Biopython code that builds the backbone (N, CA, C, O; Angstrom):
import numpy as np
from Bio.PDB.StructureBuilder import StructureBuilder

atoms = [
    (1, "UNK", "N", (26.445, -72.211, -0.345)),
    (1, "UNK", "CA", (27.782, -71.719, -0.067)),
    (1, "UNK", "C", (28.056, -71.870, 1.428)),
    (1, "UNK", "O", (27.221, -71.525, 2.264)),
    (2, "UNK", "N", (29.206, -72.376, 1.739)),
    (2, "UNK", "CA", (29.594, -72.612, 3.126)),
    (2, "UNK", "C", (29.868, -71.287, 3.824)),
    (2, "UNK", "O", (30.263, -70.304, 3.198)),
    (3, "UNK", "N", (29.648, -71.284, 5.141)),
    (3, "UNK", "CA", (29.965, -70.095, 5.923)),
    (3, "UNK", "C", (31.466, -69.866, 5.879)),
    (3, "UNK", "O", (32.259, -70.805, 5.950)),
    (4, "UNK", "N", (31.825, -68.638, 5.764)),
    (4, "UNK", "CA", (33.239, -68.291, 5.735)),
    (4, "UNK", "C", (33.577, -67.484, 6.972)),
    (4, "UNK", "O", (32.791, -66.655, 7.430)),
    (5, "UNK", "N", (34.751, -67.739, 7.498)),
    (5, "UNK", "CA", (35.243, -66.945, 8.617)),
    (5, "UNK", "C", (36.631, -66.434, 8.261)),
    (5, "UNK", "O", (37.349, -67.015, 7.447)),
    (6, "UNK", "N", (36.970, -65.354, 8.886)),
    (6, "UNK", "CA", (38.290, -64.786, 8.600)),
    (6, "UNK", "C", (39.370, -65.627, 9.277)),
    (6, "UNK", "O", (39.090, -66.406, 10.187)),
    (7, "UNK", "N", (40.562, -65.462, 8.832)),
    (7, "UNK", "CA", (41.700, -66.170, 9.411)),
    (7, "UNK", "C", (41.879, -65.777, 10.880)),
    (7, "UNK", "O", (42.249, -66.616, 11.701)),
    (8, "UNK", "N", (41.622, -64.521, 11.213)),
    (8, "UNK", "CA", (41.725, -64.066, 12.609)),
    (8, "UNK", "C", (40.683, -64.762, 13.484)),
    (8, "UNK", "O", (40.992, -65.177, 14.600)),
    (9, "UNK", "N", (39.445, -64.893, 12.984)),
    (9, "UNK", "CA", (38.392, -65.573, 13.738)),
    (9, "UNK", "C", (38.747, -67.050, 13.943)),
    (9, "UNK", "O", (38.559, -67.602, 15.027)),
    (10, "UNK", "N", (39.259, -67.672, 12.886)),
    (10, "UNK", "CA", (39.666, -69.079, 12.982)),
    (10, "UNK", "C", (40.789, -69.244, 13.999)),
    (10, "UNK", "O", (40.780, -70.169, 14.812)),
    (11, "UNK", "N", (41.745, -68.341, 13.939)),
    (11, "UNK", "CA", (42.883, -68.396, 14.854)),
    (11, "UNK", "C", (42.414, -68.234, 16.302)),
    (11, "UNK", "O", (42.887, -68.949, 17.185)),
    (12, "UNK", "N", (41.498, -67.312, 16.551)),
    (12, "UNK", "CA", (40.985, -67.091, 17.910)),
    (12, "UNK", "C", (40.201, -68.306, 18.397)),
    (12, "UNK", "O", (40.344, -68.714, 19.550)),
    (13, "UNK", "N", (39.379, -68.884, 17.532)),
    (13, "UNK", "CA", (38.588, -70.063, 17.912)),
    (13, "UNK", "C", (39.503, -71.245, 18.208)),
    (13, "UNK", "O", (39.296, -71.964, 19.186)),
    (14, "UNK", "N", (40.505, -71.445, 17.372)),
    (14, "UNK", "CA", (41.458, -72.538, 17.581)),
    (14, "UNK", "C", (42.243, -72.329, 18.869)),
    (14, "UNK", "O", (42.479, -73.281, 19.613)),
    (15, "UNK", "N", (42.643, -71.108, 19.134)),
    (15, "UNK", "CA", (43.374, -70.789, 20.357)),
    (15, "UNK", "C", (42.523, -71.072, 21.594)),
    (15, "UNK", "O", (43.016, -71.634, 22.572)),
    (16, "UNK", "N", (41.253, -70.688, 21.551)),
    (16, "UNK", "CA", (40.341, -70.974, 22.667)),
    (16, "UNK", "C", (40.192, -72.470, 22.889)),
    (16, "UNK", "O", (40.232, -72.947, 24.023)),
    (17, "UNK", "N", (40.021, -73.196, 21.813)),
    (17, "UNK", "CA", (39.860, -74.649, 21.907)),
    (17, "UNK", "C", (41.100, -75.304, 22.508)),
    (17, "UNK", "O", (40.990, -76.169, 23.377)),
    (18, "UNK", "N", (42.260, -74.899, 22.053)),
    (18, "UNK", "CA", (43.505, -75.469, 22.580)),
    (18, "UNK", "C", (43.699, -75.121, 24.051)),
    (18, "UNK", "O", (44.186, -75.946, 24.823)),
    (19, "UNK", "N", (43.324, -73.915, 24.442)),
    (19, "UNK", "CA", (43.436, -73.517, 25.841)),
    (19, "UNK", "C", (42.512, -74.362, 26.721)),
    (19, "UNK", "O", (42.905, -74.784, 27.809)),
    (20, "UNK", "N", (41.291, -74.608, 26.256)),
    (20, "UNK", "CA", (40.352, -75.450, 27.014)),
    (20, "UNK", "C", (40.876, -76.873, 27.139)),
    (20, "UNK", "O", (40.766, -77.479, 28.205)),
    (21, "UNK", "N", (41.438, -77.408, 26.080)),
    (21, "UNK", "CA", (41.991, -78.769, 26.119)),
    (21, "UNK", "C", (43.183, -78.855, 27.063)),
    (21, "UNK", "O", (43.340, -79.845, 27.778)),
    (22, "UNK", "N", (44.017, -77.832, 27.068)),
    (22, "UNK", "CA", (45.172, -77.815, 27.973)),
    (22, "UNK", "C", (44.711, -77.779, 29.427)),
    (22, "UNK", "O", (45.270, -78.475, 30.274)),
    (23, "UNK", "N", (43.697, -76.972, 29.717)),
    (23, "UNK", "CA", (43.163, -76.913, 31.088)),
    (23, "UNK", "C", (42.554, -78.251, 31.485)),
    (23, "UNK", "O", (42.724, -78.703, 32.617)),
    (24, "UNK", "N", (41.850, -78.881, 30.561)),
    (24, "UNK", "CA", (41.259, -80.190, 30.826)),
    (24, "UNK", "C", (42.339, -81.229, 31.118)),
    (24, "UNK", "O", (42.195, -82.044, 32.029)),
    (25, "UNK", "N", (43.414, -81.194, 30.341)),
    (25, "UNK", "CA", (44.517, -82.137, 30.553)),
    (25, "UNK", "C", (45.180, -81.893, 31.905)),
    (25, "UNK", "O", (45.526, -82.849, 32.599)),
    (26, "UNK", "N", (45.363, -80.629, 32.291)),
    (26, "UNK", "CA", (45.952, -80.303, 33.592)),
    (26, "UNK", "C", (45.074, -80.800, 34.737)),
    (26, "UNK", "O", (45.573, -81.361, 35.712)),
    (27, "UNK", "N", (43.765, -80.591, 34.613)),
    (27, "UNK", "CA", (42.836, -81.048, 35.646)),
    (27, "UNK", "C", (42.848, -82.570, 35.757)),
    (27, "UNK", "O", (42.816, -83.120, 36.858)),
    (28, "UNK", "N", (42.895, -83.240, 34.615)),
    (28, "UNK", "CA", (42.938, -84.699, 34.604)),
    (28, "UNK", "C", (44.210, -85.195, 35.268)),
    (28, "UNK", "O", (44.166, -86.121, 36.078)),
    (29, "UNK", "N", (45.329, -84.597, 34.939)),
    (29, "UNK", "CA", (46.605, -84.990, 35.541)),
    (29, "UNK", "C", (46.592, -84.754, 37.047)),
    (29, "UNK", "O", (47.067, -85.598, 37.807)),
    (30, "UNK", "N", (46.060, -83.627, 37.481)),
    (30, "UNK", "CA", (45.980, -83.329, 38.919)),
    (30, "UNK", "C", (45.113, -84.364, 39.628)),
    (30, "UNK", "O", (45.465, -84.838, 40.709)),
    (31, "UNK", "N", (43.996, -84.708, 39.028)),
    (31, "UNK", "CA", (43.090, -85.703, 39.618)),
    (31, "UNK", "C", (43.770, -87.068, 39.731)),
    (31, "UNK", "O", (43.679, -87.734, 40.762)),
    (32, "UNK", "N", (44.447, -87.471, 38.665)),
    (32, "UNK", "CA", (45.124, -88.775, 38.651)),
    (32, "UNK", "C", (46.257, -88.801, 39.672)),
    (32, "UNK", "O", (46.380, -89.760, 40.434)),
    (33, "UNK", "N", (47.082, -87.762, 39.695)),
    (33, "UNK", "CA", (48.222, -87.777, 40.618)),
    (33, "UNK", "C", (47.761, -87.729, 42.075)),
    (33, "UNK", "O", (48.386, -88.338, 42.943)),
    (34, "UNK", "N", (46.680, -87.015, 42.345)),
    (34, "UNK", "CA", (46.165, -86.985, 43.714)),
    (34, "UNK", "C", (45.697, -88.382, 44.135)),
    (34, "UNK", "O", (46.047, -88.867, 45.210)),
    (35, "UNK", "N", (44.910, -89.010, 43.282)),
    (35, "UNK", "CA", (44.389, -90.347, 43.587)),
    (35, "UNK", "C", (45.521, -91.362, 43.737)),
    (35, "UNK", "O", (45.512, -92.171, 44.664)),
    (36, "UNK", "N", (46.482, -91.320, 42.835)),
    (36, "UNK", "CA", (47.582, -92.283, 42.884)),
    (36, "UNK", "C", (48.539, -92.008, 44.037)),
    (36, "UNK", "O", (49.150, -92.940, 44.557)),
    (37, "UNK", "N", (48.683, -90.756, 44.446)),
    (37, "UNK", "CA", (49.519, -90.452, 45.613)),
    (37, "UNK", "C", (48.905, -91.062, 46.870)),
    (37, "UNK", "O", (49.617, -91.604, 47.715)),
    (38, "UNK", "N", (47.582, -90.971, 46.988)),
    (38, "UNK", "CA", (46.911, -91.601, 48.126)),
    (38, "UNK", "C", (47.096, -93.116, 48.101)),
    (38, "UNK", "O", (47.324, -93.738, 49.139)),
    (39, "UNK", "N", (46.995, -93.703, 46.911)),
    (39, "UNK", "CA", (47.187, -95.149, 46.797)),
    (39, "UNK", "C", (48.629, -95.544, 47.112)),
    (39, "UNK", "O", (48.869, -96.569, 47.751)),
    (40, "UNK", "N", (49.579, -94.737, 46.668)),
    (40, "UNK", "CA", (50.987, -95.023, 46.959)),
    (40, "UNK", "C", (51.244, -94.940, 48.460)),
    (40, "UNK", "O", (51.939, -95.789, 49.017)),
    (41, "UNK", "N", (50.694, -93.933, 49.110)),
    (41, "UNK", "CA", (50.839, -93.822, 50.563)),
    (41, "UNK", "C", (50.291, -95.074, 51.252)),
    (41, "UNK", "O", (50.912, -95.603, 52.174)),
    (42, "UNK", "N", (49.132, -95.540, 50.803)),
    (42, "UNK", "CA", (48.538, -96.738, 51.397)),
    (42, "UNK", "C", (49.385, -97.982, 51.140)),
    (42, "UNK", "O", (49.530, -98.831, 52.019)),
    (43, "UNK", "N", (49.949, -98.088, 49.921)),
    (43, "UNK", "CA", (50.845, -99.212, 49.611)),
    (43, "UNK", "C", (52.048, -99.208, 50.547)),
    (43, "UNK", "O", (52.444, -100.249, 51.072)),
    (44, "UNK", "N", (52.628, -98.018, 50.750)),
    (44, "UNK", "CA", (53.805, -97.928, 51.616)),
    (44, "UNK", "C", (53.450, -98.253, 53.056)),
    (44, "UNK", "O", (54.247, -98.869, 53.764)),
    (45, "UNK", "N", (52.285, -97.857, 53.493)),
    (45, "UNK", "CA", (51.866, -98.209, 54.846)),
    (45, "UNK", "C", (51.726, -99.720, 54.996)),
    (45, "UNK", "O", (52.023, -100.270, 56.057)),
    (46, "UNK", "N", (51.279, -100.389, 53.945)),
    (46, "UNK", "CA", (51.119, -101.848, 53.990)),
    (46, "UNK", "C", (52.454, -102.572, 53.855)),
    (46, "UNK", "O", (52.690, -103.570, 54.536)),
    (47, "UNK", "N", (53.328, -102.076, 52.981)),
    (47, "UNK", "CA", (54.559, -102.800, 52.640)),
    (47, "UNK", "C", (55.764, -102.422, 53.484)),
    (47, "UNK", "O", (56.788, -103.104, 53.432)),
    (48, "UNK", "N", (55.665, -101.355, 54.257)),
    (48, "UNK", "CA", (56.808, -100.929, 55.072)),
    (48, "UNK", "C", (57.086, -101.946, 56.168)),
    (48, "UNK", "O", (56.164, -102.572, 56.690)),
    (49, "UNK", "N", (58.372, -102.110, 56.521)),
    (49, "UNK", "CA", (58.696, -102.964, 57.660)),
    (49, "UNK", "C", (57.959, -102.461, 58.901)),
    (49, "UNK", "O", (57.822, -101.255, 59.109)),
    (50, "UNK", "N", (57.489, -103.400, 59.719)),
    (50, "UNK", "CA", (56.646, -103.028, 60.855)),
    (50, "UNK", "C", (57.205, -103.556, 62.177)),
    (50, "UNK", "O", (56.545, -104.333, 62.868)),
    (51, "UNK", "N", (58.386, -103.144, 62.518)),
    (51, "UNK", "CA", (58.952, -103.557, 63.804)),
    (51, "UNK", "C", (58.044, -103.089, 64.937)),
    (51, "UNK", "O", (57.558, -103.894, 65.732)),
    (52, "UNK", "N", (57.824, -101.778, 64.999)),
    (52, "UNK", "CA", (56.904, -101.238, 66.004)),
    (52, "UNK", "C", (55.635, -100.709, 65.351)),
    (52, "UNK", "O", (54.630, -100.499, 66.030)),
    (53, "UNK", "N", (55.671, -100.494, 64.055)),
    (53, "UNK", "CA", (54.519, -99.961, 63.337)),
    (53, "UNK", "C", (54.557, -98.461, 63.151)),
    (53, "UNK", "O", (53.811, -97.923, 62.332)),
    (54, "UNK", "N", (55.412, -97.770, 63.895)),
    (54, "UNK", "CA", (55.491, -96.314, 63.796)),
    (54, "UNK", "C", (55.972, -95.832, 62.443)),
    (54, "UNK", "O", (55.465, -94.847, 61.907)),
    (55, "UNK", "N", (56.953, -96.530, 61.894)),
    (55, "UNK", "CA", (57.479, -96.157, 60.580)),
    (55, "UNK", "C", (56.401, -96.324, 59.517)),
    (55, "UNK", "O", (56.189, -95.421, 58.707)),
    (56, "UNK", "N", (55.731, -97.444, 59.509)),
    (56, "UNK", "CA", (54.713, -97.730, 58.493)),
    (56, "UNK", "C", (53.566, -96.727, 58.544)),
    (56, "UNK", "O", (53.000, -96.374, 57.509)),
    (57, "UNK", "N", (53.228, -96.274, 59.728)),
    (57, "UNK", "CA", (52.114, -95.322, 59.870)),
    (57, "UNK", "C", (52.523, -93.891, 59.561)),
    (57, "UNK", "O", (51.666, -93.011, 59.485)),
    (58, "UNK", "N", (53.810, -93.640, 59.383)),
    (58, "UNK", "CA", (54.307, -92.272, 59.245)),
    (58, "UNK", "C", (54.248, -91.660, 57.864)),
    (58, "UNK", "O", (54.662, -90.512, 57.701)),
    (59, "UNK", "N", (53.761, -92.361, 56.870)),
    (59, "UNK", "CA", (53.756, -91.839, 55.502)),
    (59, "UNK", "C", (52.729, -90.732, 55.344)),
    (59, "UNK", "O", (51.569, -90.885, 55.727)),
    (60, "UNK", "N", (53.174, -89.598, 54.767)),
    (60, "UNK", "CA", (52.327, -88.432, 54.554)),
    (60, "UNK", "C", (52.519, -87.912, 53.126)),
    (60, "UNK", "O", (53.511, -88.211, 52.461)),
    (61, "UNK", "N", (51.548, -87.133, 52.685)),
    (61, "UNK", "CA", (51.606, -86.505, 51.362)),
    (61, "UNK", "C", (51.461, -85.008, 51.547)),
    (61, "UNK", "O", (50.638, -84.545, 52.336)),
    (62, "UNK", "N", (52.267, -84.255, 50.811)),
    (62, "UNK", "CA", (52.049, -82.816, 50.761)),
    (62, "UNK", "C", (52.195, -82.370, 49.316)),
    (62, "UNK", "O", (52.881, -83.005, 48.515)),
    (63, "UNK", "N", (51.541, -81.274, 49.004)),
    (63, "UNK", "CA", (51.605, -80.699, 47.663)),
    (63, "UNK", "C", (52.503, -79.481, 47.723)),
    (63, "UNK", "O", (52.392, -78.656, 48.630)),
    (64, "UNK", "N", (53.391, -79.376, 46.753)),
    (64, "UNK", "CA", (54.319, -78.243, 46.694)),
    (64, "UNK", "C", (54.435, -77.780, 45.244)),
    (64, "UNK", "O", (53.961, -78.444, 44.323)),
    (65, "UNK", "N", (55.065, -76.644, 45.066)),
    (65, "UNK", "CA", (55.318, -76.133, 43.718)),
    (65, "UNK", "C", (56.819, -76.145, 43.489)),
    (65, "UNK", "O", (57.589, -75.557, 44.250)),
    (66, "UNK", "N", (57.213, -76.821, 42.434)),
    (66, "UNK", "CA", (58.628, -76.885, 42.052)),
    (66, "UNK", "C", (58.729, -76.514, 40.576)),
    (66, "UNK", "O", (58.059, -77.118, 39.738)),
    (67, "UNK", "N", (59.546, -75.546, 40.258)),
    (67, "UNK", "CA", (59.703, -75.084, 38.881)),
    (67, "UNK", "C", (58.346, -74.765, 38.252)),
    (67, "UNK", "O", (58.079, -75.140, 37.110)),
    (68, "UNK", "N", (57.514, -74.085, 38.993)),
    (68, "UNK", "CA", (56.185, -73.643, 38.555)),
    (68, "UNK", "C", (55.232, -74.797, 38.264)),
    (68, "UNK", "O", (54.245, -74.612, 37.552)),
    (69, "UNK", "N", (55.506, -75.969, 38.795)),
    (69, "UNK", "CA", (54.645, -77.142, 38.616)),
    (69, "UNK", "C", (54.222, -77.664, 39.977)),
    (69, "UNK", "O", (55.011, -77.672, 40.922)),
    (70, "UNK", "N", (52.966, -78.101, 40.073)),
    (70, "UNK", "CA", (52.499, -78.734, 41.308)),
    (70, "UNK", "C", (53.045, -80.145, 41.366)),
    (70, "UNK", "O", (52.964, -80.892, 40.391)),
    (71, "UNK", "N", (53.602, -80.510, 42.512)),
    (71, "UNK", "CA", (54.110, -81.865, 42.700)),
    (71, "UNK", "C", (53.578, -82.422, 44.013)),
    (71, "UNK", "O", (53.283, -81.680, 44.950)),
    (72, "UNK", "N", (53.463, -83.727, 44.059)),
    (72, "UNK", "CA", (53.090, -84.426, 45.285)),
    (72, "UNK", "C", (54.370, -84.967, 45.897)),
    (72, "UNK", "O", (55.182, -85.588, 45.211)),
    (73, "UNK", "N", (54.547, -84.730, 47.186)),
    (73, "UNK", "CA", (55.725, -85.222, 47.891)),
    (73, "UNK", "C", (55.255, -86.214, 48.941)),
    (73, "UNK", "O", (54.449, -85.888, 49.813)),
    (74, "UNK", "N", (55.768, -87.414, 48.842)),
    (74, "UNK", "CA", (55.449, -88.458, 49.807)),
    (74, "UNK", "C", (56.661, -88.614, 50.712)),
    (74, "UNK", "O", (57.780, -88.793, 50.232)),
    (75, "UNK", "N", (56.444, -88.549, 52.005)),
    (75, "UNK", "CA", (57.562, -88.598, 52.947)),
    (75, "UNK", "C", (57.120, -89.290, 54.228)),
    (75, "UNK", "O", (55.927, -89.421, 54.503)),
    (76, "UNK", "N", (58.098, -89.727, 55.002)),
    (76, "UNK", "CA", (57.790, -90.353, 56.274)),
    (76, "UNK", "C", (58.023, -89.311, 57.366)),
    (76, "UNK", "O", (59.159, -88.950, 57.670)),
    (77, "UNK", "N", (56.927, -88.841, 57.942)),
    (77, "UNK", "CA", (57.004, -87.775, 58.942)),
    (77, "UNK", "C", (57.495, -88.272, 60.293)),
    (77, "UNK", "O", (58.130, -87.522, 61.034)),
    (78, "UNK", "N", (57.209, -89.523, 60.618)),
    (78, "UNK", "CA", (57.539, -90.031, 61.944)),
    (78, "UNK", "C", (58.990, -90.482, 62.071)),
    (78, "UNK", "O", (59.624, -90.234, 63.097)),
    (79, "UNK", "N", (59.520, -91.138, 61.050)),
    (79, "UNK", "CA", (60.887, -91.656, 61.118)),
    (79, "UNK", "C", (61.587, -91.456, 59.773)),
    (79, "UNK", "O", (61.899, -92.430, 59.087)),
    (80, "UNK", "N", (61.835, -90.195, 59.392)),
    (80, "UNK", "CA", (62.403, -89.930, 58.071)),
    (80, "UNK", "C", (63.797, -90.515, 57.866)),
    (80, "UNK", "O", (64.165, -90.849, 56.740)),
    (81, "UNK", "N", (64.562, -90.641, 58.918)),
    (81, "UNK", "CA", (65.914, -91.176, 58.788)),
    (81, "UNK", "C", (65.966, -92.654, 58.440)),
    (81, "UNK", "O", (66.987, -93.148, 57.961)),
    (82, "UNK", "N", (64.880, -93.353, 58.675)),
    (82, "UNK", "CA", (64.858, -94.789, 58.381)),
    (82, "UNK", "C", (64.623, -95.114, 56.913)),
    (82, "UNK", "O", (64.947, -96.216, 56.470)),
    (83, "UNK", "N", (64.070, -94.184, 56.153)),
    (83, "UNK", "CA", (63.708, -94.514, 54.769)),
    (83, "UNK", "C", (64.924, -95.003, 53.977)),
    (83, "UNK", "O", (64.849, -96.037, 53.314)),
    (84, "UNK", "N", (66.026, -94.284, 54.037)),
    (84, "UNK", "CA", (67.218, -94.679, 53.288)),
    (84, "UNK", "C", (67.802, -95.980, 53.823)),
    (84, "UNK", "O", (68.148, -96.873, 53.049)),
    (85, "UNK", "N", (67.911, -96.087, 55.129)),
    (85, "UNK", "CA", (68.505, -97.286, 55.741)),
    (85, "UNK", "C", (67.693, -98.527, 55.399)),
    (85, "UNK", "O", (68.260, -99.558, 55.037)),
    (86, "UNK", "N", (66.372, -98.440, 55.508)),
    (86, "UNK", "CA", (65.539, -99.600, 55.207)),
    (86, "UNK", "C", (65.534, -99.922, 53.719)),
    (86, "UNK", "O", (65.574, -101.090, 53.334)),
    (87, "UNK", "N", (65.484, -98.902, 52.892)),
    (87, "UNK", "CA", (65.408, -99.125, 51.440)),
    (87, "UNK", "C", (66.719, -99.681, 50.884)),
    (87, "UNK", "O", (66.701, -100.598, 50.063)),
    (88, "UNK", "N", (67.851, -99.137, 51.323)),
    (88, "UNK", "CA", (69.139, -99.514, 50.741)),
    (88, "UNK", "C", (70.019, -100.359, 51.655)),
    (88, "UNK", "O", (70.959, -101.001, 51.187)),
    (89, "UNK", "N", (69.731, -100.364, 52.935)),
    (89, "UNK", "CA", (70.523, -101.147, 53.868)),
    (89, "UNK", "C", (71.832, -100.485, 54.233)),
    (89, "UNK", "O", (72.200, -99.444, 53.690)),
    (90, "UNK", "N", (72.527, -101.114, 55.167)),
    (90, "UNK", "CA", (73.860, -100.681, 55.593)),
    (90, "UNK", "C", (74.691, -101.940, 55.786)),
    (90, "UNK", "O", (74.239, -103.043, 55.479)),
    (91, "UNK", "N", (75.914, -101.771, 56.297)),
    (91, "UNK", "CA", (76.737, -102.952, 56.568)),
    (91, "UNK", "C", (76.084, -103.857, 57.600)),
    (91, "UNK", "O", (76.258, -105.076, 57.573)),
    (92, "UNK", "N", (75.332, -103.251, 58.509)),
    (92, "UNK", "CA", (74.752, -104.013, 59.616)),
    (92, "UNK", "C", (73.256, -104.256, 59.464)),
    (92, "UNK", "O", (72.658, -104.961, 60.277)),
    (93, "UNK", "N", (72.654, -103.687, 58.446)),
    (93, "UNK", "CA", (71.200, -103.812, 58.244)),
    (93, "UNK", "C", (70.952, -104.172, 56.783)),
    (93, "UNK", "O", (71.323, -103.420, 55.882)),
    (94, "UNK", "N", (70.329, -105.319, 56.551)),
    (94, "UNK", "CA", (70.064, -105.696, 55.167)),
    (94, "UNK", "C", (68.982, -104.787, 54.585)),
    (94, "UNK", "O", (68.107, -104.307, 55.306)),
    (95, "UNK", "N", (69.052, -104.560, 53.288)),
    (95, "UNK", "CA", (68.073, -103.705, 52.607)),
    (95, "UNK", "C", (66.707, -104.382, 52.592)),
    (95, "UNK", "O", (66.606, -105.601, 52.450)),
    (96, "UNK", "N", (65.673, -103.583, 52.740)),
    (96, "UNK", "CA", (64.291, -104.052, 52.654)),
    (96, "UNK", "C", (63.543, -103.126, 51.683)),
    (96, "UNK", "O", (62.721, -102.310, 52.100)),
    (97, "UNK", "N", (63.842, -103.265, 50.378)),
    (97, "UNK", "CA", (63.230, -102.355, 49.401)),
    (97, "UNK", "C", (61.702, -102.414, 49.459)),
    (97, "UNK", "O", (61.095, -103.469, 49.278)),
    (98, "UNK", "N", (61.112, -101.272, 49.713)),
    (98, "UNK", "CA", (59.660, -101.179, 49.749)),
    (98, "UNK", "C", (59.181, -99.898, 49.067)),
    (98, "UNK", "O", (58.033, -99.821, 48.629)),
    (99, "UNK", "N", (60.043, -98.905, 48.977)),
    (99, "UNK", "CA", (59.671, -97.634, 48.358)),
    (99, "UNK", "C", (59.778, -97.727, 46.839)),
    (99, "UNK", "O", (58.815, -97.433, 46.132)),
    (100, "UNK", "N", (60.930, -98.131, 46.336)),
    (100, "UNK", "CA", (61.137, -98.175, 44.883)),
    (100, "UNK", "C", (60.137, -99.077, 44.166)),
    (100, "UNK", "O", (59.574, -98.654, 43.157)),
    (101, "UNK", "N", (59.888, -100.309, 44.642)),
    (101, "UNK", "CA", (58.910, -101.148, 43.934)),
    (101, "UNK", "C", (57.507, -100.519, 43.899)),
    (101, "UNK", "O", (56.823, -100.581, 42.878)),
    (102, "UNK", "N", (57.092, -99.923, 45.002)),
    (102, "UNK", "CA", (55.770, -99.284, 45.042)),
    (102, "UNK", "C", (55.734, -98.062, 44.132)),
    (102, "UNK", "O", (54.720, -97.799, 43.484)),
    (103, "UNK", "N", (56.829, -97.319, 44.080)),
    (103, "UNK", "CA", (56.897, -96.136, 43.235)),
    (103, "UNK", "C", (56.857, -96.506, 41.753)),
    (103, "UNK", "O", (56.168, -95.853, 40.968)),
    (104, "UNK", "N", (57.590, -97.546, 41.371)),
    (104, "UNK", "CA", (57.582, -97.994, 39.971)),
    (104, "UNK", "C", (56.182, -98.446, 39.569)),
    (104, "UNK", "O", (55.703, -98.091, 38.492)),
    (105, "UNK", "N", (55.529, -99.215, 40.412)),
    (105, "UNK", "CA", (54.152, -99.652, 40.142)),
    (105, "UNK", "C", (53.231, -98.460, 39.941)),
    (105, "UNK", "O", (52.453, -98.418, 38.988)),
    (106, "UNK", "N", (53.323, -97.500, 40.837)),
    (106, "UNK", "CA", (52.439, -96.338, 40.785)),
    (106, "UNK", "C", (52.720, -95.486, 39.553)),
    (106, "UNK", "O", (51.785, -94.981, 38.932)),
    (107, "UNK", "N", (53.981, -95.316, 39.190)),
    (107, "UNK", "CA", (54.313, -94.546, 37.986)),
    (107, "UNK", "C", (53.705, -95.209, 36.755)),
    (107, "UNK", "O", (53.154, -94.528, 35.890)),
    (108, "UNK", "N", (53.803, -96.529, 36.673)),
    (108, "UNK", "CA", (53.192, -97.249, 35.553)),
    (108, "UNK", "C", (51.679, -97.064, 35.532)),
    (108, "UNK", "O", (51.086, -96.884, 34.469)),
    (109, "UNK", "N", (51.060, -97.109, 36.703)),
    (109, "UNK", "CA", (49.606, -96.928, 36.802)),
    (109, "UNK", "C", (49.196, -95.523, 36.376)),
    (109, "UNK", "O", (48.175, -95.347, 35.712)),
    (110, "UNK", "N", (49.987, -94.523, 36.755)),
    (110, "UNK", "CA", (49.690, -93.141, 36.365)),
    (110, "UNK", "C", (49.745, -93.008, 34.850)),
    (110, "UNK", "O", (48.849, -92.422, 34.243)),
    (111, "UNK", "N", (50.786, -93.547, 34.244)),
    (111, "UNK", "CA", (50.932, -93.449, 32.788)),
    (111, "UNK", "C", (49.787, -94.158, 32.080)),
    (111, "UNK", "O", (49.209, -93.612, 31.140)),
    (112, "UNK", "N", (49.454, -95.359, 32.518)),
    (112, "UNK", "CA", (48.353, -96.099, 31.896)),
    (112, "UNK", "C", (47.040, -95.329, 31.991)),
    (112, "UNK", "O", (46.317, -95.197, 31.003)),
    (113, "UNK", "N", (46.737, -94.823, 33.179)),
    (113, "UNK", "CA", (45.469, -94.093, 33.352)),
    (113, "UNK", "C", (45.457, -92.804, 32.553)),
    (113, "UNK", "O", (44.429, -92.438, 31.984)),
    (114, "UNK", "N", (46.575, -92.116, 32.503)),
    (114, "UNK", "CA", (46.663, -90.873, 31.739)),
    (114, "UNK", "C", (46.448, -91.132, 30.247)),
    (114, "UNK", "O", (45.731, -90.386, 29.580)),
    (115, "UNK", "N", (47.063, -92.176, 29.737)),
    (115, "UNK", "CA", (46.889, -92.521, 28.331)),
    (115, "UNK", "C", (45.429, -92.888, 28.045)),
    (115, "UNK", "O", (44.886, -92.512, 27.006)),
    (116, "UNK", "N", (44.803, -93.611, 28.956)),
    (116, "UNK", "CA", (43.397, -94.000, 28.773)),
    (116, "UNK", "C", (42.460, -92.795, 28.774)),
    (116, "UNK", "O", (41.472, -92.770, 28.041)),
    (117, "UNK", "N", (42.773, -91.800, 29.596)),
    (117, "UNK", "CA", (41.831, -90.693, 29.783)),
    (117, "UNK", "C", (42.051, -89.510, 28.862)),
    (117, "UNK", "O", (41.141, -88.707, 28.658)),
    (118, "UNK", "N", (43.232, -89.392, 28.310)),
    (118, "UNK", "CA", (43.483, -88.215, 27.443)),
    (118, "UNK", "C", (43.370, -88.584, 25.979)),
    (118, "UNK", "O", (43.548, -87.729, 25.111)),
]
sb = StructureBuilder()
sb.init_structure("model")
sb.init_model(0)
sb.init_chain("A")
sb.init_seg("    ")
for serial, (resi, resn, name, xyz) in enumerate(atoms, 1):
    if name == "N":
        sb.init_residue(resn, " ", resi, " ")
    sb.init_atom(name, np.array(xyz, "f"), 0.0, 1.0, " ", f" {name:<3s}", serial, name[0])
structure = sb.get_structure()
């Protein structure tokens, strides 16, 4: 005769298992986003226009909480006003897209790695 457990015991065991899996998924996502944020920062440093080099070297990452979720924020600390002008251009400055292509690549990489690991 097979071991029998009560419905309450089964429910508690299932709840524990699901909680552990959720924590594992959160840790995996945090690990992936941290690694990919560093790679994205490096891509932007390589692909940014380098008139003097100050803009390209200015990329930084910070972690913040938005809507109760941890997010990575990538920003240019040295010349923040140039990001829009360089990415989209103006009447007098042609656009030099470097942020959007790197971001799209990185988003695809995050999704692929997440699917592989979960």
